[in-house]
C-alpha positions, 0 to 999 in steps of 0.5 A: 760221910762214912762208906755205909752211908755212901753205899746207903745213898747209892742204893737209894739213887738206884730206886730211881724217881721213887726216892726223889718223889717222896714216897713213904719207903724213901722217907723210911730208908732216909730215916734208917740212914740217919739212925745208922749214921748216928750210931756209927758216930757214937762208935767212934767218938763214944757215948755223948750224954744229953746236953754234952757238947760235941768236942769241936774238931779241927777244920782238917778233918772237914776238908778231908771229909768233903773230899771223901764225900766227892770221891764217893759221889763220883763212884756213886754216879759211875755206878748210877751210869752203869745200872742205867746202861744195864736198865736200858739194855733190858729194856731194849731186849724186853722192847724187841721181845715185845715188838716180835710178839706184837708182830706175830699177834698183828699178823694173826690178827691180820690174817683173821680180819682178812678171812673174815672180810672175804667171808663178808664179801662173800655173804654180801655178793651172795645176798646181792645176787639174790636180791638181784634175782628177786627183782628180775622175778618181780619186774617179770611178773609185773611185765607179764601182768602188763603193770611194769612201767618199763612195759607200760610206758614204751607200749603207750608211746607205741600206741600213740605212734600207731594212732598217728601212723594210722591217722596219716594212712587214712589221710594218705589213702584219702589223698590217693583215692581223690587222685584216682578219681581225678584221673579217672574223671579226667580220662573219662572226660577226654574219652567223652570229648574224643568220642564227641569229636570223632562222632562230629567229624564223621557227621560232617564227612557223612554229611558232606558225602551225602550233600554231594551225593544229593547235588550230583543226583539233583544235577543229574535229575535237573539235567534229565528233566531238561532233557526230557522237557526238550525232547518233549518240546521237540516232539510237540513242535513236529506234532499238530497244533492240535496236540499243543492245543490239547494239553493242559495250560499248566504243561504248556511252556510259556514264553518269558516275559522280559522287560527292559534291556535283554540279550537275545541269544542266537544259539539254539535251545539244545546248545544252551541246554548242553552248555547248562549240563556241562557247567553243573557237571564241572561244578559238582566235580570241583566242589569235593576237591575244594572241601578236601582241601579246605578240611583238617 
């Protein structure tokens, strides 16, 4: 392989995967390379007519050519490595530049997104506040019209509790009136019973006093009757028999008729009357004390 062929091959290898991918450009370059190698061979060995056979070269030249091809391949590999390093360096530089540009662009877009997000949040909060105020106004109107459930439900509960309390108060009032009425009736009945007992006690007291007085008067009257009869008898005994005879039979004192065994008193009539009067007076004096001791 000549130096021109090696240079052409290195140029083709630098093109990278396009030459290896079998593209039209790679095929054209390969054809030109073959044409150039043929022309160089003709210049070195002279023109070769058609059908003429190439002279057989000694095998030593083949070995030399193979060695030369190995050297040229090593040189081509070194050049390829250098080209790859340069390409990688340029790629890293471009990547750094692109990364810097991407960071700036991202920062700018982030700031724009943040500002838009803040604006959206502000608008959302304003809309939310307006909606809340509108709902509050609507509820206030419903409460004013007594149509809001927040107002009607507690109102219904209060009305039910009011009815229950009114019923309980009415029942309690009835019980209190019954208790007061019963107390009044009990006190009235007690007062009536006390009045009746006081009346009976007073009646018994007055009746006892009056009976004592009546009894005393009766005793006094009897004593006076006995004494008056005794005086009348005595006066009649002293008078004439005509006066005794002149008395009507109803006023005459008849002698008592005694049948069976009887006691003959040896006392005079005046003594008997005095004893009888003293006994009655003593009995009349003892009876009130006995009643007081028997009483409450």
